N, C-alpha and C positions, 0 to 999 in steps of 0.2 A: 490391366488387372493388377491388383496389389496383394494377391495371395490371401485375401480375407483380412488384411491389416488396414486400419483406417489411414486415410491420407491426412495432410496437415489440417484440413477442415473438418475431420471426423467422419468422412464419407467412406463407405466400403463399396466397391464396384465389382460386379460379376458380369460375365457375358457368356453366351453360348451361340455357336454358329452351326446352322443346320444346312446341309447340302440337300437341295430340293430334288431328291431322287426317289424312286419307288422302292428300291432294294438297298438296305443299309450294307456297308462294308463290301460293296461290289463296284468295280471299276465302271466309269461312266458309260462305256459302250459295250460292256461285257454281258454275257448270259450267265446268271447265277441261279442255281437250283432249278434249272430248265426254263427260266423266265428271262427275257431280255430286260436289262435295266433301262428305265426311261427317266430322264431328268428334265426339270423345267429349264427351258433355254430359249434364247432369242438370238436373232442376228441383227446387225446394223443394216441399214438400207443399202449400204455400199457393198455388203457381203453377198447379196443376191445376184446371181448371174442373169436372171430374167426379170425384167421390170413387170411389176404387177403380180408376182408370185406370192403365194401364201407362205409365210414364214413358219407356220406350224406344221406343214406337211413334210414328212421326211423324204418324199420323192422329188421335191424341187431341187433344182441345180444350184448348189451353194459354192461360192468361191472360197469361204473360210469356214471353219468349224463353228458350230453354235456356241455361244457363251453360256456356261452353266450359272444358274441362279442359286444364291445363298440367302437364307433368312438369319439375321443377326438379332438376337435378343439380348438387351442389356438391362441390368437391374442395379439401381444405386440405393443404398440404405443410408440415410442421413444420421447425424449425431443425436437427433431427437426422435429417432425411429420413423422418420418420414420415408416413404418408398416411392421410387419412380421406376417405371418399366417402360422401355421403348423398343419397338421392333422396326427393322428396316429391311427391305428386299434390295439385295445388291447383285450386280452382274459381274462375273469375272471376265476380264478381257484377256485374250490369248496373247 
């Protein structure tokens, strides 16, 4: 990001990163306001201790912590007011 200043080509780029959790400003595994915070997460297949286990169930036996997902939204404004918006879903590795 260039703090709103155009680059050499005249493009201005902005981005926003969303942590994919139900409760904002709450630790990933904490309880805030009496509600447990749940975050979108997945595991690699090697992180499951039991073959054929469902990765979405919290009761499965995991050998590593789930990786939290983030949604990255980017916006580029060109020198002739063209606008490009791109979203990507990324997974943080521990």
